N, C-alpha and C positions, 0 to 999 in steps of 0.2 A: 627698392628693395626695404631700405632706410623707411621712409614714410608708410611702406604696407606694417613693418615692424611695429613703427610706431602707433598707428592708429590700431594694432592689434592690442599693444598693451595698452592704451585708453579703453577701449571696448572692455577691456577683461575689469580694467578698475570700474568703468562705470555703472557697471552691474550692483556695483554695492552702493549703488545712489538711488538706487529702485525705491528702497524704505530707508532712508539713512535716520540719524538722529540731529537735531539743532537743537545747541546747547544755547540758551537765553539767560540773560541778567535783568531780574525783575527792574522793574520800572513804572512809571505812570503810565507808560501808553504801550507795554508790552503787548498785555494782552488782547487789544486792538489790532496791534500789528500781525499778530499769528493770528488772530480771526479773518482778516484780510488777505493774507500772503501764503500761510501755510495750509496743504491740504491735511485733512485728517489721518492719512496712511501714514504721515514723517511723525517719529515719535520726538516729544519736547522734553528735554532735561534742561531743569531749572537749578543754576547756582546758587549757592548761599556766600554770604560774607559777614565777618564782623562788624561791619559798619551798619548794615541793615537786620541781621540775626535770621534767626531759621524763620520765623512766623511770617516774614515776607516773602520767603520760597514756598513756602508752602499754602500759602493764601494763594500766590497763582498758579499753584498746581490743581487747588481744589477749583479753582473756576476754570481751568481749563481742561478737566477731568469732567464737569459739568456741560461743557461744550462739545465733549466727544472726542477728546486727544487722549492718546497714551502719553504717560508724563511719567517722567523721572527725577524725583527729588535728590538734590544733595544733601545727605544727612552729614555737615561736617562734625568729625568725631569730638576736636577741640572746642565747640561751642556746646555739645551735651553733657550737662550739670552730673547725672547722674544714672543708676540703672530705670529708677522711678521716672527719669524725665524720657530716658530711651522708650519707655513702656508706653508713656503719654504719646510720643511721637509716633509710635507704630501704630497706637489705636485709631489717631486721627487722618496718618495717611491708608490705613485699611478701610475704615469707613467710609473712605470717597473712593476707594476701587485702585489704588494705586498699589502694584504687583510687583515694582522693580524701582530699586533705590541706588544710586552711586554715593560710595562712601569714601572721600578722601579724609585726608588728617584735617585739614582746614587750616586757616591763615590767624585763628585766637592767638594770642600770646599777651600774658597767659592763658592755656586753656580757662574755660568758666568752671571745669568741674574735674572730674577723675581719670578723662580721656586724653589720653597726651598723643593718641597716633590711632589711627584708622584699625590696626590688629587689635588693639583692645576693644575697641566699640563692637568688631567682627565677634570676638571672643562672646563679645554679652549678648548680641543679637543670637547666638548660637545657644548661649544658655537659655534663652528666653523664648525657645522654641522655634524659630525661623521664621517669622511673621510672614516674611517676603521670598516669592518665588526665585528671585531674580536679583542679584546685588554684585554691585561692578566694583572695581577697584582702579586704581592709577599704574598706568606703568610710564616709567621715564627712558623715552630713546635717548636725551642728552643727559649729560652730568647735573644730577641735582645739587643746587648749592651749599647743600648742607649733610650729603650722603653720596658715599660714594658707589659707582655705578656696581661692584660688586653686590654691594650691601641692598641696593632696590632691587637688581634680581632675585636675592637671598628671602626678601621681603615678600615677592610674588610667591615665591614656592613657599613661604610660612602661611600664606593665605587662601592657600588654593583650597585647602577644603571649608574655607567659611564663605567665599566669592564662586561666581559663576560666570563672570568675564572680566576682560580689563579694557580699559580704553586709553590708548597711547598719549601721552601728553603732546601737547605744540611742538611740532618740530618742522623744520624747513628743508631740511638735507636729506635726499633719499638714501642717500648711500648709508648713513648714521640710521636710518630705520630699519633699511632692510639687515644689516649687522646687528642692529639690537633684536629685532624680530630671532632672527638666528640662533642668538645665545638663550633668548627666553626659552625656544624651543628644546635648545641641547640641554638646557637644565633639567628638562622635564615637565616643565610648566605647561601643561595643556588646555587651558583655559581659553574659550575664543576670545577674539581680539576686535576691537573697534578703532579702527584707524583714526586717529585725531588729526584735524586737518583746519587749515583757518578756510571761512569761507572769502567770499571778492569781498574787498574791504577796501575804501576811498578815505585818503587822511582826514580829509574835512569831517566825512561825517562819524570817522572816529573821535577824533576830537571833541566834535559837538556831543556825540552820546556821552565821552567822558566829563564834561561837564555837568552834564545832567546827573548822571547817575553814582560819579565819584571816579577818580582819576583812580585810586586803587582797587575798584572793582572791575574797569575795564581793561586797564592795560598791565595787572598783575600775570596773567597767561603769558605777557610778552617782553616779561623781562629776560635779559640774555640774548635777545635777538635784534639787535642794535642794528645790524647790516639791514634785516628784512623791513625793520621801521624806515629806515633812509629811503627804502625803494619805494615806501605810499606816497612819496613824493613825486613819483614820476607820473607823468599823465595816465589817467584810470586807474591809476592805484596797484593793489595787487588782484591778480588772477591766478588762482589756483592750477588750473588747469594741466601745466606746463609739471608741476607735480605730480599730479593723478598719473601724467603719461611715464612719468619713470619709475612711480612707484608700482603699474598696473601689472609687470608680471609677478613679482614679488607679491604683490597682495591676491593675485588671483592662485597662487600655487597652494594646495590642498596642504600641505607641509605647514604652512603659516598661519592655518586657522585663523583666516581674516571673517567674520562674520559681517562686517558692514564698515560704511563710514560713521565717525561724528564729525559734526562739522562746527567750529566755533564760529559762531553768527556776529557776535559782536552785537547783536540785535539790528543788524542791516539784513532785515528778513527778505525786504523785495531783491534784494541783492543775491542772495544766496538760493533763494527758488526761482528767481530766473535763469540764472546762472546752470542749475541743477536740470529745469525743465529744457534748457537749450542743448544741452550735452544728452538728455536721453533721446530730445528729437533728432538729433543728428545721427546717434547708433540705431535710431529704432528699426532702419530696414536691414540691420544686420543681428536681429533678434533679441533687444535691450527692448523690455517691457515692463 
């Protein structure tokens, strides 16, 4: 009975992997990897970091758009100088067919200009006529190091008129995610949610990638997850299937308003896609397609 229940939960969650989002970090070889391993029906989101600047992200988006991918650039608010700069960014992205952007605050300290938060940039985007049909914002299932939990939920409430969906930040605790979703919905935030989770990852390959692209860029999202990082040392590295099993019922609950899965790939695209296809193949006889 327990086995059937677990399988049912996994099946419910796996439906969200039919058309997921793969997050990648700009690097010299990432375009080639995307073309080799990622089908065109998978959306590619491209991070932005202070070390590489926004141009590196936008250049990769332009290349992938030309190859037929739906791309979502991260427009980090603290890297945008002012309203004119934002207009230039919007024009560039619209010109290559981008309809969806993700707006985090970003890690630039100090900010490059007048935007010190994602909210301030969202307000300016609204004033400029909302050039993008879809705008995503970050959700924090776990405590933010600089902001209280109540304030992070309040921030989503404040942004609800300017954004069209939420992407949850990385979290490895199923109970924490479920409770967070309940709190967000209880607060009256009804934006669709993309569940953020790590793809399968091996310690050696993560560290190799970190050497190539910058430790800050690749490890930033793992801060605060020391127990999980330790588990990377186990044979085979990290497999996200168990977390998906534990989350399945909550993610499939219509009250959760979960639209899909956002996979933090750490540029390990072969592992991510092979894992996804393996799950889809296992559950295909039960209606996942």
